[in-house]
N, C-alpha and C positions, 0 to 999 in steps of 0.2 A: 167793240175795240176803241180804246181811248188813245187818240194821237195828238200830240202836241208839239208844235214847232217853236222854239224858244230862238228869237234872232230880232235884232234891231233892224226894221225895215227902213230902208234909206230910199233915196230918189230912184233908184234902180229897180225897187220891189224886193220882194222876197225871192232869195235865191233856192231856198231849199223847198219851198212850196210846190213848185212845178215837178220836182224830182219825186216828191212824195205822191203827187196826184198821178204821175206817169206810172209809178209802181203799183199803185192801187188799181188802176186802168189795166195794166198788164196781167194782174192777179184776178181781174174781174170781181173786185170787191168795191162796195158802196158804202165808204165811210167818210164821214165828214173829219176835218182836223181844225184845230184851234192854232191861231198864230199868236204867240204871246210876245211882245215886244217892249214892254216898259221893265226898266232895270230892277226895281223892287220885285216884281213877280219873277223875273228871271233868277234873282238871288234866293228868293224864298224857295224856289224849286230845286235849289242845290246845284245849279249851273254856275260854274265858275268861267267857262270859256265858251260863249255862244259863237256861231250858231249850233243848237243842239236839237236832237230828235228824242222824244220821250213817247214810249208806247206802253200802255196799261202801267204807267208809274214807274217804268224802268228807263233809264237813260241809255238809248242805244248808240248815239253818237255824240260827240261833242267837240268843239274847237275847229270844226272844218266843213266844209260842204261835202257830204258823202257822194259817192257813186250811185248810179241807179241800182246796181248790183248789191251793194252794201244796204240800201233801204229795202230792196226786195227781200234779202236774207232776214233783216231786222223784222219786218212784217210777218214773214213765214214762220219765225221763231214764236210768235205770239197768237197765231190762228190757233 
């Protein structure tokens, strides 16, 4: 499974990564994910409103920090 997080990481660090990590742990899955933060890469991926979560090339959430339940459902859809 390919998981990508698109967000500009600022002083507070990534907001989405801990949620994705928690969801993977709850599902007992051992997948790595990439955090992409540079504007050209975000735009090239078709993300207009970060933060966004992409799984297996599909944008699952965009424009907000999703809840843990939203991330769990997005991952389950791609298993």
